[in-house]
C-alpha positions as CSV (number, residue, x, y, z in Angstrom):
1,X,-0.4,-26.0,-0.3
2,X,-2.3,-23.0,-1.5
3,X,-0.3,-21.5,-4.4
4,X,1.1,-22.8,-7.7
5,X,4.7,-22.0,-6.8
6,X,4.5,-24.3,-3.7
7,X,3.1,-27.1,-5.8
8,X,5.7,-26.8,-8.5
9,X,8.5,-26.7,-5.9
10,X,7.1,-29.8,-4.2
11,X,6.9,-31.6,-7.5
12,X,10.5,-30.6,-8.2
13,X,11.5,-32.1,-4.9
14,X,9.5,-35.2,-5.3
15,X,9.0,-35.8,-9.1
16,X,8.0,-39.5,-8.6
17,X,5.1,-38.6,-6.3
18,X,2.1,-39.4,-8.5
19,X,-0.4,-38.4,-5.8
20,X,1.1,-34.9,-5.7
21,X,0.7,-34.5,-9.5
22,X,-3.0,-35.5,-9.3
23,X,-3.6,-33.2,-6.3
24,X,-2.1,-30.3,-8.4
25,X,-4.4,-31.4,-11.3
26,X,-7.4,-31.1,-8.9
27,X,-6.2,-27.7,-7.7
28,X,-5.8,-26.4,-11.3
29,X,-9.2,-27.8,-12.5
30,X,-11.0,-26.2,-9.6
31,X,-9.6,-22.9,-11.0
32,X,-10.6,-23.6,-14.6
33,X,-7.0,-24.1,-15.6
34,X,-6.7,-26.6,-18.6
35,X,-3.3,-27.7,-17.4
36,X,-5.1,-29.8,-14.8
37,X,-6.9,-31.7,-17.6
38,X,-3.6,-32.2,-19.4
39,X,-2.0,-33.8,-16.3
40,X,-5.0,-36.0,-15.8
41,X,-5.1,-37.2,-19.4
42,X,-1.4,-38.0,-19.5
43,X,-1.8,-39.9,-16.3
44,X,-4.7,-41.9,-17.5
45,X,-3.2,-42.7,-20.9
46,X,0.2,-43.8,-19.5
47,X,-0.8,-46.0,-16.6
48,X,-2.6,-48.7,-18.6
49,X,-2.9,-49.9,-22.2
50,X,-6.5,-50.8,-21.6
51,X,-8.3,-47.4,-21.4
52,X,-12.0,-46.9,-22.3
53,X,-12.5,-44.4,-25.1
54,X,-8.8,-44.3,-25.6
55,X,-8.8,-42.7,-29.1
56,X,-11.1,-40.0,-27.9
57,X,-8.9,-39.2,-24.9
58,X,-5.8,-39.1,-27.1
59,X,-7.5,-36.6,-29.4
60,X,-8.4,-34.5,-26.4
61,X,-4.7,-34.6,-25.3
62,X,-3.5,-33.5,-28.7
63,X,-6.1,-30.8,-28.8
64,X,-5.0,-29.3,-25.5
65,X,-1.4,-29.2,-26.8
66,X,-2.3,-27.6,-30.1
67,X,-4.2,-25.0,-28.1
68,X,-1.0,-24.0,-26.4
69,X,-1.8,-25.6,-23.0
70,X,1.7,-25.9,-21.3
71,X,3.0,-29.0,-19.6
72,X,3.7,-28.6,-15.9
73,X,6.8,-30.8,-15.8
74,X,8.3,-30.6,-13.3
75,X,11.2,-29.2,-15.3
76,X,14.7,-28.5,-14.3
77,X,17.5,-26.5,-15.9
78,X,21.1,-27.4,-15.3
79,X,24.2,-25.1,-15.0
80,X,24.6,-25.0,-18.8
81,X,21.0,-24.0,-19.4
82,X,19.9,-27.4,-20.7
83,X,16.2,-27.9,-19.9
84,X,14.8,-31.3,-18.9
85,X,11.2,-32.5,-18.6
86,X,10.0,-35.1,-16.1
87,X,8.6,-38.2,-17.7
88,X,6.7,-40.3,-15.1
89,X,6.9,-44.0,-15.2
90,X,4.1,-45.9,-16.8
91,X,2.9,-48.7,-19.1
92,X,2.5,-48.6,-22.9
93,X,2.5,-50.7,-26.1
94,X,5.9,-50.5,-27.7
95,X,6.2,-51.2,-31.4
96,X,3.4,-50.9,-33.9
97,X,0.3,-52.9,-35.0
98,X,0.6,-54.8,-38.3
99,X,-1.9,-52.4,-39.9
100,X,0.4,-49.4,-39.4
101,X,1.6,-47.8,-42.7
102,X,5.3,-48.1,-43.1
103,X,5.7,-50.6,-40.3
104,X,9.0,-52.5,-40.1
105,X,9.3,-56.2,-39.4
106,X,11.3,-55.5,-36.2
107,X,8.5,-53.5,-34.6
108,X,6.7,-56.4,-32.8
109,X,4.1,-54.8,-30.5
110,X,4.5,-55.7,-26.8
111,X,3.6,-54.3,-23.4
112,X,6.4,-52.4,-21.6
113,X,6.3,-51.0,-18.1
114,X,8.8,-48.4,-16.9
115,X,8.9,-48.7,-13.2
116,X,10.7,-45.3,-12.6
117,X,10.3,-41.9,-14.0
118,X,13.2,-40.0,-15.5
119,X,14.2,-36.6,-16.8
120,X,14.8,-36.2,-20.5
121,X,16.2,-33.1,-22.3
122,X,13.5,-31.2,-24.1
123,X,15.5,-31.2,-27.3
124,X,18.7,-32.7,-28.7
125,X,22.1,-31.3,-27.5
126,X,22.9,-28.2,-29.4
127,X,26.3,-27.4,-30.9
128,X,26.7,-24.5,-28.5
129,X,26.2,-26.8,-25.5
130,X,28.5,-29.4,-27.1
131,X,31.3,-26.9,-27.3
132,X,30.9,-26.0,-23.6
133,X,31.6,-29.6,-22.6
134,X,33.6,-31.3,-25.4
135,X,36.8,-30.3,-27.2
136,X,35.6,-31.9,-30.4
137,X,34.0,-30.1,-33.3
138,X,30.2,-30.7,-33.3
139,X,29.9,-31.1,-37.1
140,X,32.0,-32.2,-40.0
141,X,33.6,-29.6,-42.3
142,X,30.8,-30.1,-44.9
143,X,28.1,-30.3,-42.2
144,X,25.7,-27.6,-41.0
145,X,27.0,-25.3,-38.3
146,X,25.0,-23.2,-35.9
147,X,24.7,-22.7,-32.2
148,X,21.1,-23.8,-32.1
149,X,21.5,-26.7,-34.5
150,X,21.7,-30.2,-33.1
151,X,25.3,-31.3,-32.2
152,X,26.9,-34.3,-33.9
153,X,25.1,-33.8,-37.2
154,X,27.4,-36.2,-39.0
155,X,28.3,-39.8,-37.9
156,X,31.5,-39.6,-39.9
157,X,32.7,-37.0,-37.4
158,X,31.3,-38.2,-34.1
159,X,30.7,-41.6,-32.7
160,X,29.2,-43.5,-29.8
161,X,32.2,-43.0,-27.6
162,X,32.1,-39.2,-28.1
163,X,28.5,-39.1,-26.8
164,X,29.5,-41.1,-23.7
165,X,32.5,-38.8,-23.1
166,X,30.2,-35.8,-23.3
167,X,27.8,-37.3,-20.8
168,X,30.6,-38.3,-18.4
169,X,32.0,-34.8,-18.5
170,X,28.6,-33.2,-18.0
171,X,27.9,-35.5,-15.1
172,X,31.2,-34.6,-13.4
173,X,30.6,-30.9,-13.8
174,X,27.0,-30.9,-12.9
175,X,26.7,-33.5,-10.2
176,X,23.9,-35.5,-11.9
177,X,24.3,-38.9,-13.5
178,X,23.4,-38.2,-17.2
179,X,23.0,-41.0,-19.7
180,X,21.4,-41.9,-23.0
181,X,17.7,-43.0,-22.7
182,X,16.9,-46.6,-23.3
183,X,15.0,-47.4,-26.5
184,X,11.9,-48.1,-24.4
185,X,12.2,-44.8,-22.6
186,X,12.7,-43.0,-25.9
187,X,9.6,-44.4,-27.5
188,X,7.5,-43.9,-24.3
189,X,8.6,-40.3,-24.1
190,X,7.9,-39.7,-27.8
191,X,4.4,-41.2,-27.7
192,X,3.4,-39.1,-24.6
193,X,0.4,-41.3,-24.0
194,X,-0.5,-41.8,-27.7
195,X,-0.8,-45.0,-29.7
196,X,-0.9,-43.4,-33.2
197,X,2.0,-43.5,-35.7
198,X,3.0,-40.0,-34.6
199,X,2.3,-38.0,-31.5
200,X,0.3,-35.7,-33.8
201,X,-2.0,-38.5,-34.9
202,X,-2.3,-40.8,-37.9
203,X,-0.5,-38.4,-40.1
204,X,2.2,-35.7,-39.8
205,X,2.9,-32.6,-41.8
206,X,6.0,-30.4,-42.4
207,X,4.5,-27.8,-40.1
208,X,4.8,-30.3,-37.3
209,X,8.3,-31.8,-37.9
210,X,11.4,-31.5,-40.0
211,X,11.4,-34.4,-42.5
212,X,11.0,-35.2,-46.2
213,X,7.3,-35.2,-46.7
214,X,6.0,-38.5,-48.1
215,X,2.9,-40.6,-47.4
216,X,1.3,-40.8,-44.9
217,X,1.1,-37.0,-44.4
218,X,-1.3,-34.2,-44.7
219,X,0.6,-32.6,-47.5
220,X,2.5,-33.9,-50.5
221,X,5.0,-31.0,-50.7
222,X,8.6,-32.4,-50.2
223,X,11.4,-30.5,-48.5
224,X,14.1,-29.6,-51.0
225,X,17.8,-29.6,-49.8
226,X,16.9,-31.2,-46.4
227,X,19.0,-30.0,-43.5
228,X,18.7,-29.9,-39.7
229,X,16.8,-27.0,-38.3
230,X,17.4,-25.2,-34.9
231,X,16.1,-27.2,-32.0
232,X,12.6,-26.3,-30.9
233,X,11.5,-25.0,-34.3
234,X,8.4,-27.3,-34.3
235,X,5.6,-28.0,-31.8
236,X,6.4,-30.1,-28.7
237,X,4.5,-33.1,-27.5
238,X,2.4,-33.3,-24.3
239,X,5.5,-33.7,-22.1
240,X,7.1,-30.6,-23.6
241,X,9.6,-32.5,-25.7
242,X,10.7,-31.0,-29.1
243,X,12.0,-32.7,-32.2
244,X,11.1,-36.3,-31.3
245,X,9.9,-36.7,-34.9
246,X,12.6,-35.9,-37.5
247,X,15.4,-33.3,-37.6
248,X,18.2,-35.7,-36.5
249,X,18.3,-39.3,-35.5
250,X,18.8,-39.8,-31.8
251,X,21.1,-42.3,-30.2
252,X,19.7,-44.7,-27.5
253,X,21.5,-46.7,-24.9
254,X,20.5,-50.1,-26.3
255,X,22.1,-52.4,-28.7
256,X,19.8,-53.2,-31.6
257,X,17.9,-56.6,-31.3
258,X,14.7,-58.4,-31.6
259,X,11.8,-57.4,-29.4
260,X,10.4,-59.8,-26.8
261,X,7.0,-61.4,-27.4
262,X,5.7,-61.0,-23.9
263,X,5.3,-58.1,-21.5
264,X,8.5,-56.7,-20.0
265,X,9.6,-54.3,-17.2
266,X,12.4,-51.8,-17.7
267,X,13.9,-53.4,-20.8
268,X,17.6,-52.7,-21.5
269,X,18.0,-54.4,-24.9
270,X,20.5,-57.1,-25.9
271,X,23.8,-57.4,-24.0
272,X,25.9,-57.0,-27.2
273,X,25.8,-56.1,-30.9
274,X,23.4,-58.1,-33.1
275,X,24.4,-59.8,-36.4
276,X,21.6,-59.9,-38.9
277,X,21.3,-61.4,-42.4
278,X,22.2,-59.1,-45.3
279,X,19.7,-60.7,-47.7
280,X,22.6,-61.8,-50.0
281,X,23.2,-65.3,-48.8
282,X,24.5,-66.6,-45.5
283,X,26.5,-63.4,-44.8
284,X,25.6,-61.3,-41.9
285,X,26.3,-57.7,-41.0
286,X,26.9,-56.1,-37.6
287,X,24.1,-53.9,-36.2
288,X,25.1,-51.7,-33.3
289,X,23.2,-49.2,-31.2
290,X,19.7,-48.1,-31.8
291,X,18.8,-44.8,-33.4
292,X,15.3,-43.3,-33.1
293,X,13.1,-40.5,-34.6
294,X,14.4,-40.2,-38.1
295,X,16.1,-37.2,-39.7
296,X,15.5,-34.2,-41.9
297,X,15.6,-36.1,-45.1
298,X,13.7,-39.2,-43.9
299,X,10.3,-40.1,-45.3
300,X,7.3,-39.9,-43.0
301,X,7.4,-43.7,-42.3
302,X,10.9,-43.3,-40.8
303,X,9.9,-40.6,-38.3
304,X,7.1,-42.7,-36.7
305,X,7.2,-43.2,-33.0
306,X,7.8,-46.9,-33.4
307,X,10.4,-46.8,-36.2
308,X,13.8,-48.2,-35.4
309,X,17.2,-48.0,-37.1
310,X,20.5,-49.5,-36.2
311,X,24.1,-48.4,-36.5
312,X,25.6,-50.1,-39.5
313,X,28.8,-52.1,-40.0
314,X,29.6,-50.1,-43.2
315,X,30.0,-46.3,-43.6
316,X,26.8,-44.4,-44.1
317,X,26.0,-40.7,-43.8
318,X,23.2,-39.8,-41.4
319,X,22.3,-36.8,-39.3
320,X,22.6,-38.2,-35.8
321,X,22.3,-36.4,-32.5
322,X,21.3,-37.3,-28.9
323,X,19.4,-36.0,-25.9
324,X,20.5,-36.9,-22.4
325,X,18.4,-38.6,-19.8
326,X,18.8,-38.5,-16.0
327,X,17.2,-40.5,-13.2
328,X,17.4,-38.5,-9.9
329,X,18.2,-40.0,-6.5
330,X,15.0,-41.0,-4.7
331,X,13.8,-38.6,-2.0
332,X,13.2,-39.6,1.6
333,X,9.9,-37.9,2.0
334,X,6.8,-40.2,1.8
335,X,4.1,-39.6,-0.9
336,X,1.4,-37.0,-0.4
337,X,-1.9,-38.5,0.5
338,X,-4.6,-37.6,-2.0
339,X,-8.3,-37.6,-1.2
340,X,-10.4,-39.4,-3.8
341,X,-12.2,-37.0,-6.1
342,X,-15.6,-38.6,-6.1
343,X,-16.9,-36.3,-8.9
344,X,-14.3,-37.7,-11.3
345,X,-13.9,-41.1,-9.8
346,X,-10.1,-41.0,-9.9
């Protein structure tokens, strides 16, 4: 292949072909294109948890994104105009270290390997897209309405089953098998190769995400009258995903439950709902599906990459949306053979 269009088409046809991505990275770097370095850093930081000079490489990754270097995907856009980014499989530390500010007791750090890549919507489903698929109103009467705002901004109005119905209808009309991401897929996609509390680093500011600004952040100015903002209003991460921190909580496929202590591959969460102590005696309350990412009036600690929240057994008002995932059918073509780049040793 000798031109970018051919590379991008080949990657679209064979998104799981890691060798092809690295060949494209070589090709870009030979032409002084920083996207090649971005591909290589993402690959290095997501294939192992033991990476020499990891913090320095993570900072280089964030620097490229802040400079406006664009991810290469591959991306695909479905018949409704929903854009999806390819997230290659890899290995990462899920959860948070005990030293992390705002850490929850349910964030036991453990190694997770995702054996397959997947596509993930670059932002939560919007109200305009919701109306194209579902016959339900995308927000409650006292909620925030707008075509570019996240759909399902009020859990009192939309529930788990409505999300599944949306995904089933979308799958039928589009021909792809859409679903919610697993909790592990969501955190892996949010981190985009990083191990810090936020993709943006140790701290986060209200210029980087829609949340109620509290410690740890770069600024102490709080957001008054917090409300959802149009999707894509804040910078993306290195995969090209927007709004992974803040704006609206995002539903995951898993039931809420304790993390394993050992390394796991492709975790799916518990098989059913999970009763937990209320803290008021022997009584327990039901905890349902997992929510991730925090919302517009969450403190910084609640929008961390590792933070978890579970559907409650009692009514509670939260801004909750979702972003579809999709795993494509495997291709029949074998992987592209890549010559080892002796200069880089990779």
